[in-house]
N, C-alpha and C positions, 0 to 999 in steps of 0.2 A: 392414533397411533401413537406409539411410545418411542423413547429414546434408541430401543433396540433396533429400530427400523432404520436408522440414519445409516447409511452406507460409509463402511471405512473408507472405501475410494474418494469420498468427497473431502476426506480430511486435509490432502495437501492443498486442495483450492480455497478451503476454508482457511487454513493458514495463511495462505496468500492474502486474502481479502480482510481477515480479521488483523492483520498485520499494517496493512494500508490505513484500516479505521484507527487503529491504536495510534499511529504517525500523526494523524490529522486531529485527533484528541490532544492538542499541545499548543504552547503559544505561538510556533511558527503556522500550524493547522489553522487556529482559530483567525490568526492575524489575517492569513490570505483568505479565509471565507469572509472575513467582515469587509476586506477589500473588493471581494466579487460582489457583495450586497450594496456596497456603496457605487460602485460601477453600473450596476443596474438600476439604482435609484438616480442616479446623475443622469442616464439615457433616457430614462422615463420623464423626468421632469422635462430635458430638453424637448421632447416630442410633445408632451402636453401643452408646454408654452410655445408650441410651434415655432421652436427657433429662435424666439424673441432674445434669449441671452446671448446670441451672436457666436463668435469664435471662441470666446472666453469659456463659455459653457461646455461648448464641444471640447476644448482643451481639458477641462475637469474630466469629463469622460475619459479621454484619452489616457490621462495621467492615471486614473484608478485601473483602467484596463491594463495599461502596460505593467505597473506593479504586481497586480494579480498574476497577468501572463508570465512574468519574469520570475516571480516566486514559484509557479507551477513548473515553468520550464526549466529552471536552472535546478530545481529539487527533484523534477521527476526520476531521472537516472538513478540518482540516489535512494528515492523512495521505492523503486523498482527493485533495485539491489538487496535492499533490506528486506522487502517481501519475499523475494526469491530464495534468500537465505533462510528465513524463516520457512519456507515451504520445502526445501531440499535439504537442509543442514543442521538449523537448531534443535538441540536436544538437551532435555534438562539434565544437571551434573550434581557438583558438590556443593554448590554454594546455596546459600539459604532464601533466596527470592527467586520469584518464577515471573514469568513475563505474562501480560494479559492473554494472548493468544493461547498461549499453553495451560493457561489455567482454565480457558473457556475449553479446550480440546480435553481436559481430563473430566470436566464437568458432562459436556454434550456427547462425546464420543466413548468415554469409558465408564460411563454411569457412576461416577464418583470414585472408582477403583484407584485410580491414579492418585488421587488427592488423600485418599483414606490411608494409604500404604505406608510402612516405614521402612527406610527413611522418607521423609517428605517426597512425594511426586515419583517415589523410588520406581513404579511399575509404569510410567509414563513413555520411556523408550521401548517397551515392548508393543504399546498402540502406535507408535511412530513407526516401528519396524513393519507392524501389520500394514500401514499406509503407503510406505515407501517403496518395500520390497515387493513389488508389483510389475508386471509387463506395461502396464498403462503408465506407471510413473516412471519408468526406464525411459519409455518412449518420450514422456514430457520433458525428461532431464536432457535427454539427446537433442530434441528439438530446442531447447535452450543452448546447448553448445553449438548449434547450427544456425544461431540467429546472426544477424550482421552485425561486425562490430563497428556501430555507427549509432550517434545520437539521433538519427533523422526520425524515428518512428518511437520514441520513448527510451531508446538507449538501455534496452533489457539487459544485453550482454556486457556492455562497458559497466554499466551500474552494478551488475551482479560480481564482475571481477573484480570493481573496486573494493567492493566489501570483503570479498575473500582475500585480497590483498592487504587490506587494512588489518585484517585477523592476524595473517601471518607476520606483518612488519611488527605488529603488537607483541604477539607470542613469541617470536624469536628474537628480533633487534631490540625491542623494550623489555623483554624479559616480563611480560604480564602474565604469570600463571593462572589467574581469575578466568583468562580467555579460554583456558581449555575447557570451560563449561560454555558451551555455545550458546545455550539459552541465555546463560547472563551476558555474554558479548552481544547478543540481540538487542537486549536492555539497555546496555551500556551506549551501544552506537546511536541507537533510537533517540535516547535522552540527549545524546552529544549535540545532535544535529537540530532535532526539532523542539528541544528546551531552550533554546538559543534566544535569550532577550535581546541581545545585540542585533541580531539580525531582525529580530521585530522591529527594534527602532529603525533599522535601515530600510526595511518593508514601508514603514508609516510615517517617516520624515518628510514633511511636508515642506522643508527648506530647500529641497530638489523637487524638480519638476521633468515629468516626461522623461526622456532619455538621459537626463542628467542624473535620475536617481539609479540608473543601472550601475553605474561603477561602484558606489557603496554598497550595493547589495552584492554584487559579483566577488568583491574584494573580501567581505566578510566571510563567504561561503569558502572561499580559496584559503583565506587565513586559517578557518576551521578543519579544513582538510589537512594541510600541511601540519597544523598543531597534533590532529589525531594521528599522524604517520610517525611524529618525531618528538612528541614530549616526553622526556625521561621519567616523569612522575606517574607514568601510567599504573603501575601496582598500587602505588598509594591511593591513587585517584579510584581505583576499581574498589579497593577495601573500604574507602570513606562512602563509595556509592551503594555497596552492599549493605552498611549500616544505616545511611538514609532511608533506604528501601525498607529495612526492618523496622525503622523508627516511626516511618510515616512521612510521606512527601508534603511538600508546602501547598498551600490551597490559595488560590486567587479567585476574588469574585469581582466581577463587573456589574456594577449597579446601574438600573435605569427605571423609569416609573413603569415601562410596559414589561418588564421582567428582567430577571438576573440570569448573568452566566457563571458559573463557576466550573474550576477544574484543578486538578495536581500537576503539579510539575516537579522536577528535579533541579535543584538549586546549582547547577553549574556555574561557576564566575557570576554568582548572583549579586556579589557585593558591588560591582562596578557600576559607575555612573551613568554609562550608556544601557546596562541592563535595567537599571532602575526607571529611566528615560522610557524603555521600551514597554515596561509595566504600565506606567503612566498613560502613554499614547494608546496602548490597547484599549484601556478604560476610557479614555476619552473618545475614542472613534466609537466604542460601544454604546456610550451615553450619546452621541450625538445620531446614531442610528435608532436608537429605540428609546427616547426620552418622551416624545410627543408623537400623537396620532397624526398624520398629514391631511390636510383639508380634502385634498382630491381623493375619490372613493376608489379609483383602480390602484393608486399609490398605496391607501390603505391597505387594499386586499395584498399587495405586494410585502407589506411590513408583516401582516399577519402570516403570510407565507413563510417569511424569513424566520418569525419567532418560532412558528412549529418546524423548520428545519433544525433549529437549535433544541427545542424540546424534544426532538426524536433523534438527536444526535447520537445517542448509545445505540441505535438501530443500525445493522450491518445488511445490505442487501447482499445475499449471496448469488442470486441468479434470478432470471426471468426467461419463461419460456411461452410461446404460443402453441396450443395445441388443438385437435377437434374435439367436441363433447358430444354426449347423446346421452338422452335418459330412457333407459328401458326398465320396466318394472321397479320403479323408484330407486334406481342404481344411476348413479351418473358415471357413464364410462369416458375415461380419457384415453384418446386413440391419436396414432400418428400414422400416416399413410394407412388408414384402415386397418392397423394393428393396435388391440386394446393393450394399453399401459396397465392401468390399473383402475379401479371404479371405487367409490365412497356413498354413502347413502344421498339421496338426491336433494338438493335445497327445496324447501316448500314453494318456492316462487317460480320453479322449473316443473312443467307437466311432462307425463310419458309424451314421448314421442318428440320431445325439442331436440333440435340440432342447432350446433353453432360453434363458433370459436371461444375457447378458453385461454385466458391470461394466468399463468400460474407464478406466483412470486414465493422465494423461500428467504427467510429473514431470521437474523438471530439479534436478540436483545440482551446486550451485555449489561443492562441494569437488572434484567431478569435472570439472567443466565438460561435463558430458554431460545428454543429454534421453533419456528413456527412458519407454517404454509398459508396461502391466502389464494383463492381463486377467485377470477372476475369475468365478467362479460360484457362487452360494450362500455366498460369502465364502470359498472355497477359491481361491488361486492357481492359475492353470491355464498361464498362460505370459507372457513378457516379452520385450521388444523393445529394441534400441539404435536410438535414432534420431539418433545422431552417430557419431562415429570412436571414442567411449568404450564399452568393454563395460560391461554391466550389472554395478555392484559386488555382490558377494555379500552385502554387510550390507543393502541395499536389498533384494534379492530375499527375504532372511530376514524383514526387516521386514514385507513383505506377507504373508507366509505366517501370519503371527500378527496381521493386521489385524482379523479378524473377533472374537477374544477382546477386543482393546482396544477396540473398538466397543462391545462389550456392557458393559466396565467403564467406559468413557466416560459411555454413557447412564445407568448406574445412579449414578455419581458426580454427574452433572449432575441427575438427579431428586432426590437428597438435597439439593443444594445449593438446587434451587428450593423444595422443600418446608421448609426451613429458612428461606429467606427469607419465604415465605408464612405464618410463624406470626403469629398476631394479637397477640402481644406487641410486634411488631416494627413494627406497622402505621402507627403516627404517624410515627415516624421515618423509615420507608424511605418513606413517602409524601411528607414534606417534603424529603428529600434528593433525589428524583429530579425533583420540581418545582423545586428550586434549580437542579439540573443542567440543566434544560429552558431555565431563565431566563438563566443564566451563558452557555451554549453560543449561544443567539440573539443575546444581546447582544455578546458578543464578535466572532462572524462576519459577523453581519447587519450591524453598523457598518462593520467593515473591508473588506467584499467589495466597497463599493461608495463608496470613500472621497473620490471626485470629484463625487458628486452633492450639489448645493446643498442646504441646509436646508429652502428654499421648495419644492424638489421631491420632495426623499427619501421623503416619506410616499406620494406617488403613486407614484411609480416602484416603490416596494416593493409597492406593492398590485397595479400592473400585473405585475410579474415573479413574484407569489406561487406562480402556479400554472403558467405556460406560459413562464417566463424570457424571453429577449429577443423572444421571437414577437410579444408586442402591441405592443412599441415599434416593431416594424418593419411596423406596419401588419397583422399577422396572416398576412403574405405568405411561405408556406413557400418559396418558390423563392428568395425574397432571403435568407432565413435559410440556404439551402443555399449559397448563393455567399458568404456570410460565411465558413461553415465550409471550404468549398474556399480561399479566399483566405488563410485564418489556416494552413492546412495547407502551402499553397505559400511562405508567408512563413518556415514554421518551418524549411524545408531550402533556404531562398535560390535557389526557383526562381521563373520568370515565371509569371503567371497562365495564359498561354495553354498551359502544360504539361499542364492538366486539359480543355482545350477538346474534345477529341477523344471525351471520355466525359461532361462536364458542361455543360449547357446554360445558358450566363449569360444573367441577365435583360437585359442589354443588348449590343448588336454589341460594344461595346468593354467587355473585363471592368475595366478600370480605372473607367470610369463606373457601373459597378455597385458596385464596393467605395467610390467616392467617394460615392454616394447613401447605401449604409449607413453610413458616417461622419458625414455630414450629418444622416440621422433619429436615430444615437444620441448625435450631439452636441447636438441639441436638449435632451437630457435630461440633459445634462452628463456623460455616459459617453463616455472617450477608447475608440476601437476600432481604427482603421488610422491610421497615420501615413505621410502621402503628401507628396511633395515632387518637383517636375519629373518628374511623370509615373513615378514610382517609389515603391513601399511598402517602407518601411525598418523597419517594426515592427507588431505584432499585440497588441492588448490584450485580445482575446475569443478 
């Protein structure tokens, strides 16, 4: 297979998942991952010693897990908002730097056309237009606008609206002209929150324990959000961010005898004492985890798995599907409900007449700038394909061979972690911690997701949006909601509304009238949606 076989319909989902991966390849992302490693190690040691460490060891497990869960829980709506913005809104513009997800998009989906053109990446908006202006993507955006305005299940809609509203506040109120380039805004907002070494310090500071660690973590996230919405130096900061991007970002190396970890970051507020403390704490924790091999063989296996996780951190898992397989005349047929999907040359280990279930994984390697497919049966790797011009790297193929044993170890270690957390000695503190997490997350994102709604209407708007998002505010009209989705996608790539008229049926003969109706309906609730002037739409806030 070649890059031409990668369907453009995969691009929006690819942008979403690639942005998640990009966010996690950061100081905050790696700090959270190392906390997870530490929590599993503490749980395993507790059970290997059959609880001989008593309550103190259990509280070590609780402390590590709470810090990890708080980092994930408090950042998840933000992470989803950034990924959804990349999927539905971001587009390369006039600045001279490009995000990693967009760079990968040009390489994988445009066969280099986008990155070879003049000006730099000038053709990438055409690629994005082809992916976004489709019936399926309009439905996907409409589904997002119908998500509950709640943080209970990931906070997709509150997180998305927060990122959109921060873009509005910075563009209009703080006069940041650089954010007219929405891919530049994507880069800036990702670095602002995920390259935050002060938050790393709060996550790893062992002077606070258990529930007591939650306050400083929450405080830093809220201070960062407030600063992003109000700092009058934003245009200057954006210009400096672009210069640093062109010059090359900072590199940090965490060293240990079992292997090193290194990654780049942007130096926002890099000179503060607490930021320096965060870098030191991350390096210290990495050394504690990987300086020596444990004596116990099971714990050694867990360390090997953690090292391999870091080694293959450049790999993005785009999807996994189970299908039926059958070998006929040396061709392996992939089938679903009796219908053949596609076929490839049968692997040598499968004879004619073989039937069974196949596991198919699609992966992107950001180090190789390649997309690859792997097929397994019963946990054993059968075959691999290149879906781009890059050959499948041996290290990835080897990794898939050992996937079955890693999965078993992962399940065992996760089970130990869950059992440790369920210990009745931790019940009170665990319950209090997660109730506090729920309260803080709802307070942070519930308030900031709809900042323009007046106090008089706030309670009613939140009640109306609690289950079906924007739908009740549009009178329950699904077609009008689809109009909103279609219009916002057109705006994202600077296309006229008529660009989708051949496959999207607008609720008005004049698409602009439909959009004006939406803007008026949401405006009655103080919610900005589309900026319209002289029969032109120059901004979408939904």
